[in-house]
N, C-alpha and C positions, 0 to 999 in steps of 0.2 A: 774976213773969211768969205769966200765965194758963196753964192746962194745955194748951189748944188751941195757944197760941203756942209752947209748949215742944215739943209734938209736931211742929208745922210746922218748927221749927228743925232737929229731928232729920232729918225727911224731906228738907229742903232740903240739909242737909249730905251725906246719902247721895246725893241727886241730883247735887250738885256733884262728889262723888268719882267717881261713875260716868261723868259727862260728861268729866272730866279723863282718866280711864283709857280712855275710848272703848270701853267694854265693849259698849255698845248704841248704836244711832243716836240722835242728839239728840232727834228727835221722839218716839221710843219711850220714851226716858228721862223726858222732861218729861210726856208723856201718862200714863205709869205712875204718876208722882208725883201727878198730878191725880186719877187713879183711887183711889189710896190715901187721898187727902184726902176723897173722897166716901164710901168704905167706912168710914173712921174716924169719919164724922159731923162732921168739922171744917167742911166746906163742903157745902151742899145741892147735889144733882145739877144742878138747874136753873140755879143761879148758877155752878157750876163749868164747865158746858158752854155758858154763854151766849156765850163768845168765838166759837164757831162760827157764831153768828147775827149777829155784829158785821159791819156793812157794810164796815169797813176790810179785814177778812179776805176778803170777797167781792171787793172792789176789786182786791186783790192777785192773786186767781185770774183775774179778767178781764184784768188787765194782762199776765199771762203769755201769754194768747191774742194780745193785740196785739203783744207782743214776738216771738212765734213767726211772726206774719204778716210783720213787718218782716224777720226773718231769712230767711224763705222767699222773699221778693220779690227778694232780691239787692241791695237798696239799700245795705246795710252793706258788702258786698263791693266794690261799685262805688266807694263813698266811700273805702274803705281803699286801693284801688289808686291813686286820684287823689291822695290826701294824701301817700302815700309815694313816688310816682314821681320827685319832684324833690329828694329829700333825700339827702345824701351824708355827713353827719356825725351823731354821736350827739345833740348838742344840737338840731340842726335837725330830726332825726327825732322827738325827744321833743316838740318844740313842735308839729309837724304831727300827731302821734298823740295827745298828751295833751289838747290843746284840743278837737278834735272828739269824742274818746271821752268826755271829761267832759261835754261838751254833750249828746251822745246819751244818756249814762247818766242825765241828769236826767229823761228821758222814757221810757227803755226799760230793761227788766230787764238788769242788768249782766252776769249770767252768760252768756247767749247772745252778748252783745256782745263780751265778751272771747274767747269760744270762736271766734267768726267772725273776729276780728282776728288771732288767733294765727298761722294759716298765712301770712298776708300779711306779718306782721312778721318771722317766721322767714325767709321767702324773701328779703325786703329785706335783712336782716342778713347773710345768707350772700353775696348778690350784691355787697354793699358791703364785704365782709371785716370785718364787725363781729360780735362774738360776741353771740348772742341774749340771753345773761345780762345784757347792758347795757341791754336795752330791755323785757324782759318784766315785771319788777316794776313799772316805771313804767306799763305798760299796766294792770295791776291797780289800782295806786294811783289812776290817772286815773278809773277807773270808780267807785271808792269816793268820791273827792272830788266827782265829778259828782252822785252820789246825794244829797249834802247840799243841793243847790241847790233842789229842788222837793219838793212833798208826795209825788209819785209816784216820786221818784228812788230810793227804797229802801223795802222793806217795813217797816223800823224806823220811818220817818216816819209811815207809814200806821197802824202799830200804836199809836204814841203818840197820833196824832190820834183814833183810835177810843176810846182810854182817856179822852181829854179829853171827848169828846162824851158818853160814858157817865156822866160826872160832872156833866153839865149845862153843860159849856163850849161855846163857839161852834164850836170846831174851827178848823182852818187852811184857807187857800185854796191854790191851786196854787203861787204864788210867795211864800208867807209865809216859807218857809225861806231864800229868796234873800238876805235881809238878812245872814245869817251864812254861807250856803253859797257865795256868789260870792267873798267875801274869802278863805274857807278854800281853795277850789279854786285861786284865783289865786296865793295864797301857796305852796300845795303844788306847783303846776306850776313856778313860778319857782324854788323850791328844787331840784327834780329837774333842771331844765335847767342851772342854774348850778353846783350843788355836789353834789346827791344822786347823780347818775350816776357820779361819781368814786369813790363808796363801794361801788359794785356790783362783783362779781367779774368776771373776764375768762376765762370757761370755754368750751370748745369745744361746738359744736352736737352733739347726741346722735348723729345719723346720720353727720355728718361725722367725729366722733371714732370711731365704730364702723367706718367705712370705712377710716380711717387705720390702725386697729389690727385690721383684719379678719383678718390672718394669725394673730392670737392667739386668735381666737374661732371662725373658720370653717375647716374642714379638708376636703381632697379626697382621695378614694381611688379608684383604678381597680380594677375587678373583673377579675382575671386569668382566662385561659381555663380553667385547672384549678381555679378557685375552687369550693369546695363550695356557694357561694351561688347560682351560675349555675343558672337553671331553677327556682328556688324563689321563692315570694312573700316579701314583706317579713316577714310574720308567721312563715312556715315557717323563714325564715333566722334568726329570733330577733334581727333588727336593732332591735327595740323593747326588747330586754332588756339592752342594753349599759349597764354601770354609769356610764361616764364619757363616753360619746358619745351624741348624739341625732341620728337621721337626719332631715335637713331636706328634701332633695330629691334627685331622680335626674336626671342629665343624660345624655341618649342622643342623640348626634349634635347636631342642631340643635334637638331637642325637650327641654323642661324639664318635669319632673313635680313641681309644687309645689302643695301638700305631697305627699310620697311616700305614696301610699295603702297600706294594709295588704295589699291583694290584688294590688298591683303585682308583676309577675314580674321578678326581677333577671336581667340578661343579661350575658354576658361583654363587656367593653369599656365597660360603664356607668361613669359617674363618680358616685360616691356622695358627697354633701355632708353633713358632720356639723358640729354645734356641740358644744363641750365641751373636755375636756382629753385629747388623744390620748396623752400620755406615760403616763398611768395605764392606758390601754387598749391599749398596744402588743402585749402577748401575744395578746389577742383578735384584733387586726388581722391579725397574721401567720398565725394559725390559720385565719382566714376567707379567706385567699388574696387579700388586698387590698394594693395597692401605693400607697404615699403619692404624691400628685401635688402637689408643692410649689407650682408656679406657679398652678394653678387657672385657670379661665376669667377673663374680664374682670370688672370689678367689677359688683356687683348693679345699680348705676345704669345700666350700659351693656348688661347682659345682656337679651336679648329674652325676653319672656314672664313675667318675674317682677321684683320690685323691693322695696325697703325702704320700709316705712311706719312713721311714728311716731305713736302714739296715746296719749292720756292717759286715766286712769281717774278718773271723777268720783265724788263722794259719791252714794250711791244706785244705783250701777251694779250690775247682776246679778252682776258678777265679785267685788265687794267681799266679803272674808272667806271666799272660796272657794279651795280649792287647784286649781291649774291642771289637774292630771291628773284630778281628780274631776269636772270639768265637760267633759272631752274637748275641750279648747280647739281642737286642730288640726282635728278633724272638724267641730266646731260652726261655726267661722269660716273654714275652709279657708285657714288661715294658720299659720305657725310662729313661735314666739317665739325670737328669736336674741339678744336683750339686754333687760335691764330696768334702768331708772335709778330709784334709790330713795334719797332724802335725799343727793343729790349723788354717789352711788357707782354704778358700772356693774356689774351682775351679769351674768355671761356663761355660767353653767351652773346646773344643779339647778333648772330652771324647773318641773318637774313637781310638786315638793314645795313650791313657792312659794305663799304665800297672798296674793292680790291685795289692795291697800290703796288708799284714795283718795289721789291725788297721784302714784301710780306712773306711769311712762312705759314703754310697751312698744315695742320695736323689732321689727317683724314682717317676715317674708319671705312674700310672697304674690303671686298672679297680678296682672297690671296692672289688671284690672277690680275688684279688691278695694275700692278707694276709692269707686267708684260704688255698689257693692252695699250697703256698710255706712255710707254717708254720713249717713243719718238715724238711726243706732242710738243708743239711750240707754246702751248698755254701755260705749262709749268715744267720744271725740271726736278728730278728726284734727288733728294739729299741723303736720306737715311735708308732708302730702299731703292734698289736699282735692278732692272731686269738684266739677266746675264747677256753679255754680248754674243750675238749669233754671227759667227764669221768663220771663214775657212782659212787654212794655212796658205792656200793659193792667193786669197785676197790680201792677206798680210804681206806676202812676198811681193805681189804686184805693186801695192802701195809703197812698200819700202824701196823698191827699185825706182819707181817714178820720183819719189821724194829725194832719194840719193842722187839720181841723175839731174834733177832740178838744181840741187845745191852745188854739185860739182861743176855743172855748166855755168852757173852763176859765178862761181869762184874763179873760173878761168876766163870769164867774160866771153863765152862762146857766142852769145847773142844778148840783146837787151832783155831785162827782167820781164818786160811785158810779153815778149815773144815766148820766153821760156814758160811763163805762167799759163799762157794760152795753150801751148803744147801739152803741158802737164794736165790741164783740165780736160783737153780732148782725149788724152790717153786714159784718164780716169773713167770717162764715159765709155770709151771704146772697149775697155777691158771688162766692163760690166760692174765695176766697183760701185758706181752710182749710176742710176738711170738718169735720163735727161730731166725728168720731172723732179727727181731727188736733187739734182744739181741746181736747178732753178730755186728749189725750196731752201737749199743750203745758203744761198746768198742773202745776206742781211741788207735788204733794200733800204731800210731806214738809214743805215750808215752810208750807202751809196748816194741817196738823196741829200743827206747832210753834207757829204764831201763835195758833191757837184755844186750845191748851193753856196757852200763856204768859199769855194774858189771864186764864184761870182761876186761875193761880198768883198773879197780881197781886191778884185779889180776895181770895184767902186771906190774903195778907200784910196787906191793909188790914183785913179783917173780924176778924182775930185780935188786932189791935192792935200787931202787930209793926212795921208801918210807922211808927206814931206813936212807938214806943219808940226806933227807930233814928234818927228825925228829932230827937227830944229829945236823944239822945246827941250828935249832931253839933252841934246848936244850943248846947250847953253851952260850946262852944269859941268862940262868937261874940265874947265880950269880948276874948279873947286874940288871935284871928286876924282879926277884923273880918268883915263880910259877904262881902267879896271872897275872903278866905281860905277861908271855908266853901264858897263856890262852887267854888273851885279844888280843894279836897279831894273834893267831890262828883264833880266831873268826873274826877279822877284815879281814884277808886274805880270809877266806871262804865267808864272806859277800860281799866283793868287787868282788870276782870271779863270784859269782852267778848273779851279775848285768850285767856282760859282757857275760857270757856263758848262763847257765840255771841251775836250782836247782839240777836236777838229775846228770848232768855231773860233777857239782861242788862237790856234795856229794861223788860221786864215786872216784874222784881224791883226795879229802882231807881225806876221811875216813881211808885209809891205813896209812897215815902219823899220824893222830891222834891216831890210835890204837897202832902204834909203840911207840909213845911218852908215852902213858899210860903204856905200858909194861916197858919202861925204867924208868919211875917215880914210878912204882909199885902202880899205881892208877887203880881203877876199870875202864876198858875200856868203860863201859856203860856211864860214864860221858862224855868222849870225843865223843862217838857216838851220844848222845843227843845234845851236843854242835854243832856237825857237822850238824845234821838234822835241828836244829833251825836256825843256821846261814845261811844255804843254802836256807831255806824257807822264811826267812824274807827279801823279796826283795821289797823295797819301793822307791828306788832311780831312777829307769828308767821304761819306759813303756815296755821294751823288756825283763826285768828280770823275769817276771812272767806273765803267760797267761792272768790272770784276769786284770792285769794292762793294757794290750793291748786291752782287750775287751772294756774298758771304755775310752780309749785314744781318739778315733774319736768322739763318742757320746758326750763327755764332752767338746769337742773343746780344749783339752789341748795341751800345748807345752811341749817339753822334759824337760825344766827347771822347770815346775810346779811340777813334781814329785820330783825333787831334793830339791826344796824349802820346801815342806811340809814333804817329806820323810826322809830327813837327821836327824832332831830331833827325829823322830820316830825310826829310825835305832839305834841311840844311847840309846834311852829309852829301846828298846827291848834288846839290848846288855847288858845294866846294869841290867835289870831284870833277864835275863837268867843266867848271870855269878854269880849274887848274890845268886840266888836260888840253882844253882849247887854247889857253894862254901859251902853254909849252909848244903846241902844234903850230900856231899861227902868229903869235906876237913876240 
């Protein structure tokens, strides 16, 4: 093995380890690896950074703008309400949700799609006495399945397309992937409707569970007339220094102070609302002149002025890897954390020392206007409470026309996808659907950095000869396993790698190997390119393999094993459908 290939192997092993441990964000890890390749002289800077000038990367950025316009227009919210309104059973709801979501995901970025559908699906589940855990994983899976249908359905398809074009290939058209994407989506949806939903857990909705057990987490104390707290501010009364209780709000007659400000003066007769464990704080409670109030007022959902909100923490959020008390969460958002759902477990105390992580679900107590104020925040997304979309009929019409024009022009191949995406983004800004600043904000720059860096890694694997060596190793087994066996092994390796790393990094690492194998076997490289894209996209086994899986992880109250149980059969169904269709098409 050449020295450069050996160094690359070491760097890739380190990158792999850091990604698995999640010590750094994926885009930072991959870009840092690329930087080390440049510094070590293994890859020239121009070649390493050429991925950032790749038109497929630019296309993904432009499609983020189009997706944001669709989200803002309210078209998705309207569709969600119509599709779910007449469903009363889990199979019926899955059909009504998975078919339109997979169809929409073929043309719209799936992350905002899932985020927008979440509140509607949660509300429908509660109204029909069905646990959200029965329908949220299918929502994520539908978006993944739909992404395999078209070239623009997922960034993985566009990445592989860009790599093909760089090697002098023709590239793919909008519906080139449909030959395998449609059968995969159809088989996956059928599996979830008939059998898959039976493998999903039956767990209570987070807010519903919290309200049912509210007496275990929320505690009320009346301030007595002779209490030393009366006449002092919250800070002066040391109410922020209690070890096992956290002051949430103050109820004074018909008024509710949420959250309780540090300069709020405590008065006799006030009802102080705490979260935490009162048993460990009983001595403090008695010394402070507080009387337990077992009944408390009516539930949060009925109390005027404040309510419970359920929000999810996405990757890339400002909150990720930060301790709650270090960012002054209460004063920053004017909301109090009363519960955290993490990996299927409800945490009800010790929030100040908690470090936020992607996939966490926070149950917040806040004023009723909280949803409208923070509806567009990148820090979290609303799950069980969502501000009404403010949009006009004109906005919906303009977005519909732009999107329809983009799809039709792509279908008839009037111009390259990149040019059409550029025109669509320009029209979205020109019509005022999004301002220029909103368009910039809509782009997920983490994905763009990851894509550009991944392309550079792919070049390194190819230029050092590592791709040809890996391809030669796999092809040695051709006589024993046949070509079909080699294809199956390649698919399995790609599928397993994407569950551990991510779809873009996996596609960039496996594509050069697949391309080299195709040349050695004298097969159209397009077949292995599609195989790579589909295998890297079909991530059903873990919540970390694909971002939409992580989005529903907390809201559904899922555990890691839930994905494995329902996703393993779906992974093999997708694999069988993909390889069968590719075999019919090319072999």
